[in-house]
Backbone bond lengths (Angstrom), bond angles and torsions (degrees), N, CA, C in turn:
res aa  C-N    CA-C-N  psi(-1)  N-CA   C-N-CA  omega(-1)  CA-C   N-CA-C  phi
1 T - - - 1.466 - - 1.521 110.20 -
2 M 1.311 116.40 171.59 1.463 120.84 -173.72 1.546 111.45 -112.19
3 Y 1.293 118.60 4.15 1.459 118.77 -170.15 1.530 112.59 -101.15
4 A 1.320 114.32 159.49 1.456 123.46 169.96 1.516 114.17 59.39
5 E 1.339 117.85 21.53 1.436 119.17 -179.06 1.538 111.51 -77.78
6 N 1.322 117.46 -21.25 1.442 121.18 -174.46 1.525 112.71 -114.16
7 N 1.305 118.23 11.77 1.457 120.18 -179.22 1.533 110.34 -62.20
8 T 1.315 116.65 133.50 1.453 118.87 171.28 1.520 108.20 -91.18
9 S 1.313 115.74 160.12 1.465 119.83 -173.89 1.498 113.13 -79.43
10 G 1.326 116.48 -19.01 1.435 120.41 -176.72 1.519 113.56 80.47
11 T 1.311 117.95 6.30 1.446 121.40 -178.35 1.519 112.92 -88.94
12 G 1.314 115.59 -18.75 1.451 119.36 -177.86 1.522 112.97 88.67
13 D 1.335 117.83 -2.92 1.472 120.32 -177.93 1.516 111.93 -75.45
14 A 1.308 116.96 -33.37 1.460 120.74 -177.12 1.504 110.68 -77.81
15 E 1.336 115.43 148.81 1.471 119.40 -179.07 1.502 110.77 -64.26
16 T 1.333 116.82 -26.29 1.481 121.30 -178.26 1.500 113.27 -95.90
17 A 1.309 119.29 12.54 1.468 121.29 -177.61 1.509 110.48 -60.89
18 I 1.326 114.84 140.67 1.459 121.49 178.77 1.534 106.84 -88.17
19 N 1.331 117.69 104.28 1.439 120.14 -174.05 1.545 114.15 -132.32
20 T 1.347 115.99 12.82 1.466 118.94 175.69 1.525 108.98 -129.47
21 R 1.305 114.75 159.45 1.467 120.82 178.49 1.525 110.78 -59.34
22 E 1.318 117.67 -41.83 1.459 122.15 -178.75 1.522 111.87 -60.79
23 L 1.323 116.01 -45.41 1.462 120.28 179.06 1.527 111.55 -66.70
24 L 1.326 116.87 -37.81 1.457 120.85 179.91 1.515 110.62 -67.94
25 E 1.325 115.88 -42.44 1.486 119.36 177.16 1.532 110.75 -61.24
26 G 1.330 115.48 -34.91 1.453 119.85 177.04 1.528 111.61 -63.64
27 Q 1.341 116.18 -37.54 1.462 120.09 177.87 1.528 111.63 -69.62
28 L 1.322 117.17 -37.08 1.460 120.94 176.78 1.531 109.76 -64.40
29 T 1.329 115.70 -44.24 1.462 120.72 177.32 1.544 111.05 -61.01
30 A 1.337 115.83 -40.92 1.465 120.12 177.86 1.522 110.84 -61.62
31 M 1.357 117.06 -38.80 1.450 120.60 177.99 1.525 111.52 -59.40
32 Y 1.338 115.47 -45.40 1.460 119.60 179.50 1.528 111.94 -71.37
33 N 1.309 117.57 -36.69 1.471 120.09 178.07 1.524 110.38 -63.80
34 Y 1.319 116.35 -38.65 1.471 120.18 177.25 1.525 109.62 -64.55
35 M 1.318 116.58 -41.29 1.465 122.07 178.79 1.530 111.24 -59.88
36 K 1.333 115.93 -41.83 1.460 121.61 -176.16 1.538 114.22 -87.12
37 G 1.345 116.49 -21.64 1.442 119.73 -174.63 1.507 115.85 -111.19
38 D 1.330 115.38 -82.85 1.474 120.89 -174.11 1.517 112.58 -61.96
39 L 1.310 117.60 -21.24 1.476 121.02 -174.57 1.535 113.11 -84.17
40 Q 1.339 118.47 6.03 1.440 119.85 -175.43 1.539 113.33 -61.20
41 T 1.332 116.24 -37.58 1.460 119.47 176.66 1.526 110.13 -60.94
42 Y 1.324 116.18 -41.50 1.465 122.25 178.11 1.513 110.55 -57.62
43 W 1.362 117.15 -48.75 1.480 119.69 -178.35 1.515 110.37 -61.62
44 Y 1.327 117.04 -44.60 1.485 120.31 -178.12 1.517 110.30 -61.48
45 Q 1.322 116.86 -47.16 1.450 120.02 -176.90 1.530 112.64 -72.12
46 L 1.323 117.56 -32.27 1.459 121.01 176.16 1.526 110.17 -65.67
47 I 1.326 116.29 -42.61 1.474 120.65 178.93 1.516 109.76 -66.35
48 T 1.339 116.03 -42.58 1.472 119.72 178.98 1.532 111.49 -60.45
49 L 1.335 116.74 -43.00 1.468 119.90 177.89 1.517 112.12 -60.20
50 A 1.322 116.49 -39.27 1.457 120.18 -176.64 1.538 111.36 -78.08
51 E 1.322 115.51 -51.17 1.465 119.54 -171.24 1.526 112.90 -76.97
52 A 1.332 118.43 -41.01 1.442 120.67 -179.02 1.527 111.52 -67.82
53 R 1.333 116.40 -38.26 1.474 119.21 179.90 1.508 111.62 -76.10
54 A 1.347 117.68 -20.28 1.455 120.61 176.91 1.542 111.89 -90.57
55 D 1.325 115.92 0.79 1.464 122.57 178.84 1.527 111.75 69.34
56 N 1.351 116.85 20.67 1.468 120.05 176.01 1.536 111.43 -87.83
57 A 1.333 116.16 -13.94 1.466 121.12 -179.94 1.522 108.24 -151.94
58 Y 1.337 115.35 165.28 1.440 121.49 -178.67 1.507 109.80 -128.48
59 G 1.339 115.81 149.81 1.459 120.22 -178.33 1.526 113.52 -61.38
60 G 1.313 117.65 -32.12 1.451 120.74 177.81 1.534 112.61 89.24
61 N 1.294 116.53 -59.58 1.474 121.45 -177.40 1.530 107.90 -98.76
62 M 1.323 115.56 102.15 1.458 121.06 -177.58 1.531 112.14 -68.23
63 A 1.352 116.84 -14.09 1.460 119.50 178.51 1.547 110.94 -80.77
64 E 1.333 116.29 -12.03 1.462 120.84 179.95 1.545 107.49 -85.44
65 T 1.312 116.23 90.10 1.456 120.81 -170.08 1.513 113.36 -62.04
66 K 1.340 117.46 -30.52 1.460 118.77 -177.52 1.526 110.69 -64.37
67 V 1.338 117.40 -37.15 1.461 121.29 178.30 1.526 110.95 -75.03
68 V 1.317 117.08 -40.13 1.461 121.21 177.20 1.529 110.28 -59.29
69 S 1.329 116.66 -39.98 1.466 121.20 177.38 1.522 110.90 -63.21
70 V 1.321 116.95 -38.87 1.465 120.39 177.77 1.517 110.90 -64.00
71 E 1.312 116.16 -45.08 1.466 121.33 -178.47 1.532 111.46 -62.65
72 S 1.319 116.26 -34.30 1.478 119.67 -176.89 1.537 112.20 -96.07
73 N 1.338 115.70 8.07 1.487 120.60 178.57 1.528 111.92 59.28
74 H 1.323 115.57 39.95 1.459 120.75 175.90 1.520 110.04 -125.14
75 I 1.303 117.12 65.29 1.462 122.90 -179.03 1.519 109.55 -92.92
76 D 1.321 117.56 116.93 1.456 120.54 177.73 1.518 110.89 -109.79
77 S 1.316 116.55 -177.08 1.455 120.67 -174.84 1.526 114.03 -68.36
78 D 1.330 115.81 -16.26 1.475 119.13 177.90 1.512 113.16 -81.57
79 N 1.348 116.47 -12.28 1.461 120.76 -177.24 1.540 108.67 -81.65
80 E 1.327 116.34 126.27 1.459 120.13 -175.75 1.527 112.59 -65.17
81 F 1.331 117.93 -17.61 1.471 119.78 178.27 1.524 110.61 -57.72
82 A 1.325 116.19 -43.84 1.471 119.80 -177.25 1.528 111.30 -63.82
83 S 1.319 116.51 -51.54 1.466 119.89 -176.39 1.529 111.62 -69.33
84 N 1.322 117.21 -37.82 1.479 120.21 179.38 1.511 111.43 -64.03
85 L 1.337 116.17 -48.33 1.455 119.13 -177.22 1.523 111.10 -65.04
86 W 1.315 117.32 -34.35 1.446 121.00 177.52 1.538 111.40 -67.81
87 N 1.326 115.96 -52.33 1.453 120.42 -175.53 1.522 113.03 -67.45
88 Y 1.334 115.91 -43.13 1.473 118.62 178.21 1.514 110.24 -63.33
89 S 1.337 117.04 -37.96 1.457 120.35 -179.67 1.530 111.23 -64.19
90 M 1.333 116.07 -47.02 1.442 119.20 -178.01 1.523 112.21 -66.73
91 N 1.323 117.29 -32.60 1.443 119.99 174.68 1.530 110.88 -67.38
92 A 1.332 115.99 -38.53 1.455 119.43 177.97 1.524 111.68 -63.45
93 V 1.334 115.79 -39.94 1.472 120.23 175.18 1.514 110.80 -61.80
94 D 1.315 116.66 -39.26 1.452 120.46 -179.13 1.528 111.62 -63.13
95 Y 1.352 115.80 -41.39 1.466 118.66 177.67 1.522 111.24 -62.00
96 A 1.323 117.39 -39.85 1.469 120.67 177.91 1.524 110.10 -65.85
97 N 1.323 116.20 -41.97 1.458 119.95 -177.83 1.532 112.24 -65.63
98 Q 1.326 116.44 -29.28 1.444 118.02 176.21 1.517 112.75 -58.61
99 V 1.328 115.77 -33.22 1.453 121.20 175.13 1.527 110.91 -79.08
100 I 1.320 115.39 -48.88 1.470 120.95 -173.14 1.534 112.51 -61.63
101 C 1.349 115.60 -44.35 1.463 117.30 -171.93 1.511 112.79 -83.11
102 N 1.328 118.20 -6.61 1.459 120.16 -178.63 1.519 113.77 -115.58
103 I 1.311 117.69 -10.92 1.481 118.45 -171.93 1.519 112.69 -67.05
104 D 1.331 119.09 -32.57 1.451 120.73 178.88 1.546 110.15 -68.95
105 L 1.330 116.06 -37.31 1.437 120.25 177.57 1.535 111.14 -63.01
106 V 1.339 115.05 -42.40 1.464 120.16 178.81 1.530 110.15 -63.05
107 K 1.336 116.11 -43.20 1.448 120.29 -178.54 1.519 111.24 -60.76
108 E 1.341 115.70 -34.83 1.473 120.72 179.48 1.528 111.67 -72.77
109 N 1.328 116.00 -33.46 1.469 119.90 -168.89 1.529 114.97 -104.09
110 D 1.323 116.80 -19.93 1.473 119.33 -174.61 1.517 110.58 -128.51
111 P 1.325 119.36 101.60 1.463 121.46 -177.80 1.511 114.18 -67.56
112 S 1.321 117.55 -10.19 1.477 119.27 179.77 1.525 111.29 -73.08
113 L 1.331 118.32 -15.56 1.473 121.65 175.09 1.533 108.21 -76.55
114 T 1.335 117.24 113.77 1.454 120.16 -177.42 1.520 111.37 -78.64
115 D 1.344 115.44 163.40 1.473 119.60 177.54 1.533 110.19 -62.58
116 K 1.330 116.79 -37.67 1.459 120.63 -179.71 1.529 110.04 -65.06
117 E 1.298 117.15 -42.97 1.481 120.49 178.44 1.519 110.26 -64.37
118 Y 1.331 115.85 -43.43 1.458 121.13 179.59 1.527 110.07 -56.44
119 Q 1.321 116.96 -49.78 1.465 121.29 -177.23 1.513 111.36 -66.60
120 E 1.339 117.16 -45.17 1.455 119.84 -177.50 1.523 112.17 -69.65
121 W 1.301 118.03 -46.04 1.469 120.42 -177.18 1.518 110.65 -65.02
122 L 1.331 118.07 -42.08 1.449 120.20 177.62 1.543 111.15 -63.78
123 S 1.336 117.09 -41.80 1.452 121.16 178.98 1.519 111.35 -62.96
124 E 1.327 117.26 -42.21 1.453 121.45 179.63 1.536 110.84 -60.63
125 A 1.307 116.20 -46.46 1.470 120.43 -178.75 1.542 110.48 -67.53
126 L 1.331 117.68 -39.44 1.463 120.94 179.36 1.510 110.98 -66.23
127 C 1.348 116.83 -40.54 1.464 121.39 178.78 1.522 109.94 -62.56
128 W 1.341 115.52 -46.03 1.468 119.63 -178.55 1.531 110.91 -61.83
129 R 1.334 115.65 -45.72 1.457 118.48 -179.60 1.534 111.34 -62.83
130 A 1.336 115.58 -41.07 1.469 119.52 179.43 1.530 111.23 -63.36
131 Y 1.339 116.90 -38.90 1.468 120.87 178.79 1.509 110.96 -63.35
132 I 1.317 116.87 -45.42 1.464 120.67 179.04 1.518 110.50 -64.21
133 W 1.318 117.73 -45.27 1.451 120.83 177.97 1.521 112.65 -58.85
134 M 1.340 116.50 -40.47 1.445 120.73 -179.22 1.543 109.60 -62.93
135 N 1.332 115.75 -46.00 1.464 118.92 177.30 1.513 111.69 -61.42
136 M 1.325 117.25 -41.90 1.470 120.66 -179.78 1.527 110.81 -63.77
137 M 1.294 116.67 -40.36 1.456 120.61 -179.08 1.534 110.20 -62.89
138 Q 1.329 115.91 -38.93 1.470 119.35 179.65 1.527 110.56 -72.50
139 L 1.318 117.77 -29.99 1.456 121.02 -178.67 1.511 113.50 -84.41
140 F 1.333 116.98 -40.28 1.453 121.32 -170.89 1.518 115.98 -117.43
141 G 1.323 117.89 -7.99 1.463 119.62 -176.71 1.528 109.36 83.86
142 E 1.349 117.06 -130.62 1.461 120.20 -179.63 1.527 109.24 -70.72
143 I 1.336 115.31 132.71 1.453 122.15 -177.66 1.524 110.33 -131.46
144 P 1.321 117.62 156.99 1.481 119.51 173.97 1.526 110.19 -74.15
145 M 1.310 116.59 131.25 1.454 120.93 178.53 1.534 108.40 -119.17
146 L 1.299 116.09 127.89 1.467 120.50 -178.97 1.527 109.42 -81.66
147 T 1.333 114.86 72.57 1.456 120.01 -171.80 1.534 113.06 -84.31
148 E 1.301 118.05 1.46 1.478 119.27 178.26 1.520 110.91 -67.25
149 I 1.318 117.13 -16.33 1.448 121.50 -176.89 1.531 109.21 -92.94
150 P 1.294 120.80 103.22 1.448 122.82 -175.76 1.526 110.80 -84.63
151 P 1.368 116.68 155.76 1.468 125.04 -6.73 1.510 109.89 -90.03
152 A 1.334 116.76 129.49 1.459 121.73 179.24 1.519 109.48 -79.17
153 I 1.350 116.00 135.82 1.476 119.70 179.54 1.505 110.44 -74.07
154 N 1.314 117.35 133.37 1.464 122.82 175.77 1.504 107.57 -145.68
155 A 1.336 116.13 -178.34 1.463 119.98 -177.54 1.517 112.30 -61.65
156 G 1.320 118.06 -24.85 1.442 120.53 -176.71 1.506 115.53 -85.41
157 N 1.358 116.88 -22.06 1.457 116.63 -176.91 1.528 114.01 -128.03
158 V 1.342 118.24 11.10 1.455 120.62 -175.84 1.533 110.34 -59.32
159 E 1.328 117.27 -41.09 1.476 118.63 -177.34 1.525 110.40 -72.50
160 E 1.323 116.73 -39.72 1.447 120.59 -177.12 1.518 111.84 -61.70
161 Y 1.336 116.28 -46.84 1.454 119.88 -173.81 1.534 112.78 -90.76
162 A 1.321 116.42 -47.57 1.455 119.72 -170.95 1.532 112.28 -79.65
163 C 1.313 117.55 -39.75 1.441 120.63 -171.59 1.529 113.52 -90.57
164 K 1.303 117.04 -35.05 1.458 119.88 -174.04 1.529 112.66 -68.38
165 Y 1.320 117.03 -39.99 1.453 119.69 -170.92 1.524 114.48 -107.67
166 A 1.309 118.58 -4.68 1.466 120.24 179.87 1.538 109.30 -62.83
167 P 1.334 117.91 151.24 1.458 119.65 -178.56 1.526 112.24 -65.49
168 D 1.335 116.19 159.22 1.458 121.52 175.57 1.500 109.54 -74.19
169 M 1.360 115.29 169.34 1.445 120.82 -178.57 1.514 112.66 -59.64
170 D 1.320 117.63 136.39 1.459 123.67 177.82 1.515 107.66 -128.33
171 A 1.347 115.62 100.07 1.471 120.47 -174.50 1.517 110.92 -64.58
172 S 1.327 117.67 -21.04 1.474 120.33 -178.33 1.512 112.93 -81.45
173 N 1.346 117.37 -12.08 1.452 121.27 -177.72 1.531 109.42 -137.94
174 K 1.311 116.48 90.27 1.454 121.29 -175.13 1.521 112.11 -74.29
175 F 1.342 117.46 -12.53 1.451 118.60 -179.07 1.513 113.78 -87.60
176 R 1.344 117.13 -9.62 1.451 119.32 -177.08 1.524 110.45 -79.62
177 I 1.328 115.88 135.46 1.453 121.96 177.08 1.536 108.78 -73.44
178 T 1.309 117.14 126.03 1.449 123.30 -174.29 1.534 111.13 -125.92
179 K 1.350 115.12 179.14 1.470 120.15 176.18 1.542 110.62 -59.04
180 G 1.334 116.39 -37.01 1.465 119.60 179.41 1.519 111.48 -61.17
181 F 1.342 116.51 -42.68 1.466 121.41 176.75 1.530 109.57 -62.24
182 A 1.330 116.79 -44.25 1.478 121.16 -176.10 1.537 110.38 -63.56
183 Y 1.319 117.23 -45.61 1.485 119.22 179.31 1.513 110.74 -69.99
184 G 1.330 118.13 -34.79 1.462 120.61 175.94 1.534 110.80 -63.57
185 L 1.331 114.39 -40.85 1.460 118.95 177.23 1.531 111.63 -63.29
186 M 1.334 115.17 -40.35 1.472 119.71 177.87 1.512 111.24 -63.97
187 A 1.338 117.67 -38.72 1.446 121.25 177.21 1.521 111.13 -62.31
188 R 1.320 115.67 -43.54 1.471 121.62 179.21 1.540 109.72 -63.99
189 F 1.336 115.37 -43.00 1.460 120.66 -179.15 1.526 111.55 -58.98
190 Y 1.315 117.36 -47.52 1.444 120.86 -176.99 1.548 113.73 -80.36
191 S 1.334 116.35 -3.14 1.469 119.59 172.16 1.494 112.39 -91.02
192 M 1.343 115.89 -10.56 1.476 120.41 179.86 1.527 109.96 -72.40
193 R 1.313 116.19 145.25 1.453 121.61 -173.51 1.531 112.39 -54.60
194 E 1.323 116.24 -41.29 1.459 120.10 -176.20 1.519 114.75 -66.98
195 F 1.337 116.89 -25.96 1.466 121.18 -173.75 1.539 111.74 -125.70
196 R 1.307 117.47 18.99 1.469 121.39 -166.61 1.527 113.04 -59.29
197 D 1.333 113.36 127.94 1.466 122.45 174.72 1.522 106.11 -152.82
198 W 1.345 115.30 96.63 1.456 119.78 -172.27 1.520 112.29 -66.58
199 S 1.307 119.33 -28.26 1.453 120.96 177.99 1.530 110.79 -63.98
200 K 1.322 116.14 -38.65 1.463 119.92 178.18 1.528 111.20 -73.28
201 V 1.340 116.55 -30.93 1.468 120.59 175.46 1.546 109.02 -62.50
202 V 1.325 115.30 -49.32 1.467 120.39 -179.87 1.513 111.52 -61.17
203 S 1.321 115.73 -45.15 1.468 119.92 -179.47 1.531 111.78 -60.74
204 A 1.339 115.97 -43.17 1.464 120.02 -178.82 1.543 110.15 -67.48
205 C 1.338 117.13 -42.00 1.459 120.86 179.45 1.526 112.06 -64.53
206 E 1.311 116.13 -37.78 1.464 120.02 176.59 1.527 111.15 -65.13
207 A 1.334 115.09 -36.89 1.473 118.92 177.06 1.530 110.70 -64.16
208 V 1.331 117.01 -39.05 1.466 121.31 178.27 1.521 109.71 -63.60
209 E 1.316 116.42 -47.61 1.466 120.70 179.42 1.517 111.89 -60.37
210 G 1.312 115.48 -36.74 1.466 119.55 178.45 1.500 115.36 -66.51
211 M 1.351 116.48 -14.00 1.466 121.20 179.30 1.528 112.09 -93.32
212 G 1.346 117.32 3.89 1.448 120.91 178.22 1.515 115.51 99.30
213 Y 1.310 117.46 2.31 1.467 121.37 176.42 1.532 109.66 -81.91
214 S 1.315 116.04 152.05 1.456 120.94 176.44 1.517 109.80 -150.56
215 L 1.334 115.98 163.85 1.463 119.39 178.35 1.527 111.07 -66.88
216 C 1.301 116.66 149.46 1.458 121.48 179.78 1.533 110.42 -82.21
217 D 1.316 116.86 127.68 1.470 120.35 -177.43 1.516 112.34 -73.38
218 K 1.332 117.40 -34.39 1.442 121.43 -176.44 1.540 109.71 -114.42
219 Y 1.298 116.95 127.25 1.452 122.79 -177.80 1.529 111.30 -57.72
220 G 1.320 116.11 -40.96 1.452 120.74 -178.48 1.519 114.15 -61.39
221 D 1.352 114.91 -27.31 1.451 118.01 -179.87 1.510 113.09 -67.99
222 L 1.336 116.75 -18.47 1.470 119.02 179.48 1.519 111.16 -64.19
223 W 1.310 118.15 -21.31 1.444 122.74 -177.01 1.523 111.71 -107.55
224 A 1.295 117.44 15.13 1.478 122.22 -175.20 1.512 113.44 -95.13
225 Y 1.346 116.41 15.75 1.464 119.25 179.78 1.509 112.68 -65.23
């Protein structure tokens, strides 16, 4: 696999340990840069899996066997969709973990990291990791979760950690993970068959609406970022 090869322990023993605010901010930036850059293949293939199999879109090129296999629900180990979505996902988790597993060490060693930054940066990384894990669970079923890095998001603490401290909406930066993203993720989580609780879905959606978000009137506008 390609994931977790560069994780630091967070103990400060390693020469490459992330123990300053500057280094930690660099890891958070790397997480977002990966989301916006190297992860483009992931986004394309994730959308293809969802839309082509739901009959909302078509592969177009019938000679492209990997897409035809997706449309017909015959994805085998030779199809790059499976390996790409797995490897890109695990790398995305690794970027989040670089922040999660080192932020307490930074807080202990570097007083320039403010409480607000600590809460927001940790929430952003936890939200991102939870989002990737949720997608992986829907794609692959049972998956390995690197839960040794506390606090791990689960059904019992998703609101406490992810929603309470995530940043507010920033219209100038659509790529930043915010409270709206966190509550939207919680709504999606509780709509899944395994964890279904419609009252929590409604509550989370109402929280999102209360932050100024609304449904998009025109489908094409969804791609106008």
